[in-house]
Kinemage of the C-alpha trace (Angstrom):
@kinemage 1
@onewidth
@group {chain A} dominant
@subgroup {mainchain}
@vectorlist {calphas} color= white
{ca met a 1} P 21.180 14.358 -1.026
{ca met a 2} L 21.512 10.618 -0.380
{ca tyr a 3} L 18.938 10.759 2.426
{ca arg a 4} L 16.462 12.609 0.239
{ca leu a 5} L 16.898 10.000 -2.492
{ca val a 6} L 16.225 7.208 -0.001
{ca ala a 7} L 13.107 9.018 1.238
{ca asp a 8} L 11.830 9.621 -2.296
{ca leu a 9} L 12.491 6.035 -3.399
{ca ala a 10} L 10.743 4.684 -0.309
{ca met a 11} L 7.745 6.932 -1.012
{ca ala a 12} L 7.622 5.767 -4.644
{ca ala a 13} L 7.896 2.123 -3.558
{ca his a 14} L 5.047 2.687 -1.132
{ca phe a 15} L 2.810 4.077 -3.877
{ca ala a 16} L 3.779 1.134 -6.107
{ca phe a 17} L 2.919 -1.252 -3.266
{ca leu a 18} L -0.513 0.350 -2.888
{ca ala a 19} L -1.119 0.250 -6.637
{ca tyr a 20} L -0.204 -3.435 -6.704
{ca leu a 21} L -2.492 -4.025 -3.737
{ca ala a 22} L -5.360 -2.571 -5.762
{ca val a 23} L -4.694 -4.209 -9.143
{ca gly a 24} L -2.460 -7.198 -8.452
{ca gly a 25} L -5.365 -9.614 -8.319
{ca phe a 26} L -6.370 -8.555 -11.819
{ca leu a 27} L -2.790 -8.979 -13.047
{ca ala a 28} L -2.969 -12.562 -11.794
{ca trp a 29} L -5.707 -13.223 -14.333
{ca arg a 30} L -2.984 -13.059 -16.973
{ca trp a 31} L 0.060 -14.102 -14.942
{ca arg a 32} L -1.418 -16.749 -12.674
{ca arg a 33} L 1.611 -17.338 -10.469
{ca thr a 34} L 1.613 -13.724 -9.308
{ca ile a 35} L -1.424 -14.465 -7.146
{ca trp a 36} L 0.942 -15.655 -4.398
{ca ala a 37} L 2.824 -12.362 -4.373
{ca his a 38} L -0.471 -10.512 -4.304
{ca ala a 39} L -1.794 -12.671 -1.468
{ca ala a 40} L 1.322 -11.780 0.538
{ca val a 41} L 0.744 -8.080 -0.161
{ca val a 42} L -2.889 -8.392 0.934
{ca cys a 43} L -1.844 -10.199 4.126
{ca trp a 44} L 0.709 -7.502 4.924
{ca ala a 45} L -1.851 -4.755 4.312
{ca leu a 46} L -4.355 -6.484 6.587
{ca leu a 47} L -1.743 -6.941 9.296
{ca ser a 48} L -0.775 -3.295 9.010
{ca val a 49} L -4.365 -2.052 9.287
{ca val a 50} L -5.696 -4.510 11.863
{ca ala a 51} L -2.665 -4.859 14.131
{ca gly a 52} L -1.070 -1.478 13.453
{ca val a 53} L 2.267 -3.000 12.442
{ca asp a 54} L 4.700 -0.369 11.164
{ca cys a 55} L 5.557 -0.712 7.493
{ca pro a 56} L 9.291 -0.958 6.785
{ca leu a 57} L 8.863 1.450 3.863
{ca thr a 58} L 7.423 4.062 6.224
{ca val a 59} L 10.322 3.556 8.619
{ca leu a 60} L 12.807 3.862 5.738
{ca glu a 61} L 11.166 6.986 4.313
{ca asp a 62} L 11.038 8.583 7.741
{ca trp a 63} L 14.738 7.843 8.270
{ca gly a 64} L 15.578 9.414 4.904
{ca arg a 65} L 13.427 12.463 5.578
{ca arg a 66} L 15.055 13.079 8.950
{ca gly a 67} L 18.531 12.619 7.487
{ca ala a 68} L 17.707 15.110 4.732
{ca gly a 69} L 16.528 17.676 7.273
{ca leu a 70} L 12.878 17.302 6.285
{ca pro a 71} L 10.073 16.950 8.787
{ca ala a 72} L 9.345 13.394 9.851
{ca leu a 73} L 6.200 11.653 8.746
{ca pro a 74} L 3.384 12.001 11.252
{ca pro a 75} L 3.104 9.165 13.782
{ca ser a 76} L 0.062 7.921 11.866
{ca gly a 77} L 2.337 7.173 8.894
{ca phe a 78} L 2.360 7.171 5.126
{ca ile a 79} L -1.346 6.706 4.446
{ca asp a 80} L -2.385 9.584 6.677
{ca his a 81} L 0.294 11.843 5.229
{ca tyr a 82} L -0.108 11.181 1.494
{ca ile a 83} L -3.538 9.584 1.022
{ca glu a 84} L -6.111 10.529 3.659
{ca gly a 85} L -7.200 14.097 3.275
{ca val a 86} L -5.409 14.309 -0.078
{ca ile a 87} L -7.029 11.669 -2.300
{ca tyr a 88} L -10.172 11.242 -0.196
{ca pro a 89} L -11.469 13.030 2.908
{ca glu a 90} L -10.365 11.484 6.175
{ca gln a 91} L -13.932 10.729 7.261
{ca tyr a 92} L -14.238 8.318 4.309
{ca thr a 93} L -11.379 6.050 5.379
{ca gly a 94} L -13.784 3.195 6.115
{ca val a 95} L -15.453 3.609 2.746
{ca ala a 96} L -12.084 3.670 0.966
{ca arg a 97} L -10.960 0.517 2.775
{ca ala a 98} L -14.241 -1.234 1.977
{ca ala a 99} L -13.974 -0.219 -1.690
{ca leu a 100} L -10.415 -1.547 -1.851
{ca ala a 101} L -11.515 -4.806 -0.201
{ca ala a 102} L -14.338 -5.091 -2.763
{ca val a 103} L -11.916 -4.522 -5.655
{ca ile a 104} L -9.603 -7.210 -4.281
{ca ala a 105} L -12.535 -9.608 -3.762
{ca val a 106} L -13.723 -9.052 -7.351
{ca ser a 107} L -10.205 -9.636 -8.667
{ca tyr a 108} L -9.905 -12.887 -6.700
{ca gly a 109} L -13.365 -13.966 -7.836
{ca gly a 110} L -12.362 -13.380 -11.440
{ca tyr a 111} L -9.111 -15.219 -10.835
{ca leu a 112} L -11.001 -18.249 -9.575
{ca leu a 113} L -13.535 -18.141 -12.429
{ca arg a 114} L -10.743 -17.963 -15.001
{ca arg a 115} L -8.973 -21.041 -13.652
{ca pro a 116} L -8.254 -23.615 -16.330
């Protein structure tokens, strides 16, 4: 039961991380200091995609799943398991990444334009 809770909390934290990645720049329009937290999230996401660095949340969820007797996440990780092929077709991964990058760029552009 404890392992399953860890796995579920890690999965929820991962979805929260991705949601913040998408909208955190817009939140910084109102709460300006949060731009630094969002920049760190963007840097981590870039590092994960470009260099293939394993996310600690994926490692934690996988540990919890195994401890709970559930199948491990696929070697490709969280995104491939929960997002690709579920929210958008796998062949549109590049498009999804580009759209996310555009959303982040727009949010940062708005942040800069709204500077006092």
